[in-house]
C-alpha positions as CSV (number, residue, x, y, z in Angstrom):
1,X,0.0,0.0,0.0
2,X,1.1,3.5,-0.6
3,X,2.2,5.6,2.4
4,X,1.2,9.3,2.6
5,X,1.8,12.0,5.2
6,X,-1.1,13.8,6.7
7,X,-0.9,16.9,8.9
8,X,-3.1,16.8,12.0
9,X,-5.0,19.7,13.5
10,X,-2.2,20.3,16.1
11,X,0.4,20.6,13.3
12,X,2.0,17.2,13.9
13,X,2.6,15.0,10.8
14,X,1.8,11.4,10.6
15,X,2.5,8.7,8.0
16,X,-0.6,6.6,7.1
17,X,-1.4,3.9,4.6
18,X,-3.6,4.9,1.7
19,X,-5.9,1.9,1.4
20,X,-8.1,3.2,-1.4
21,X,-9.3,6.4,-3.0
22,X,-12.6,6.7,-4.8
23,X,-15.2,9.2,-6.0
24,X,-19.0,9.1,-5.4
25,X,-20.4,10.3,-8.7
26,X,-23.8,11.1,-7.3
27,X,-22.1,13.6,-5.0
28,X,-19.3,14.7,-7.3
29,X,-16.9,14.3,-4.3
30,X,-13.7,12.3,-3.6
31,X,-13.0,10.1,-0.6
32,X,-10.1,8.1,0.9
33,X,-9.8,5.1,3.2
34,X,-6.7,5.4,5.4
35,X,-5.1,3.1,7.9
36,X,-2.7,3.8,10.8
37,X,-2.0,0.1,11.3
38,X,-4.3,-0.2,14.3
39,X,-5.7,-3.7,15.0
40,X,-9.2,-4.3,16.1
41,X,-8.4,-8.0,16.8
42,X,-9.4,-11.1,14.9
43,X,-7.5,-10.0,11.8
44,X,-9.4,-6.7,11.5
45,X,-7.8,-3.3,11.0
46,X,-9.2,0.0,12.0
47,X,-9.6,2.4,9.0
48,X,-10.6,6.0,8.6
49,X,-12.8,7.3,5.8
50,X,-12.6,11.0,4.9
51,X,-13.7,13.3,2.1
52,X,-10.8,14.9,0.2
53,X,-11.0,18.5,-0.8
54,X,-8.4,20.3,-2.9
55,X,-7.8,23.6,-1.1
56,X,-5.1,24.9,-3.4
57,X,-3.4,23.4,-6.4
58,X,-1.8,20.2,-5.1
59,X,-2.8,20.9,-1.4
60,X,-5.6,18.7,-0.1
61,X,-7.7,18.7,3.1
62,X,-9.3,15.7,4.8
63,X,-12.8,16.3,6.0
64,X,-14.9,14.1,8.2
65,X,-18.3,12.9,7.0
66,X,-21.0,14.3,9.2
67,X,-24.1,14.2,6.9
68,X,-25.9,10.8,7.2
69,X,-27.1,10.8,3.6
70,X,-23.6,11.4,2.3
71,X,-22.3,8.6,4.6
72,X,-25.0,6.2,3.2
73,X,-23.8,6.9,-0.4
74,X,-20.1,6.5,0.7
75,X,-20.9,3.1,2.3
76,X,-22.7,2.0,-0.9
77,X,-19.7,3.0,-3.0
78,X,-17.4,1.1,-0.7
79,X,-19.6,-2.0,-1.0
80,X,-19.5,-1.7,-4.8
81,X,-15.7,-1.5,-4.6
82,X,-15.4,-4.6,-2.5
83,X,-17.8,-6.6,-4.7
84,X,-16.2,-5.4,-7.9
85,X,-12.6,-5.8,-6.6
86,X,-11.7,-2.3,-7.6
87,X,-8.6,-0.6,-6.1
88,X,-7.1,2.9,-6.1
């Protein structure tokens, strides 16, 4: 998996794994699935899903998903990726 560096709100930087990147055409928005290598046990890993917004040319911001209807569409897109075997 590809490693990327993200900057946290407190200014610290953290290297994370980019698990997948995808768009939700109905919303015309882009999303990423990231991992910090945290285990949930039983072979499961904790992942983070965020919207990606380009603030300036080549500078991106990760935004949490707070709208339930957006979250429903993101979950549906992730199901389609898993069923179709697509990757970033």
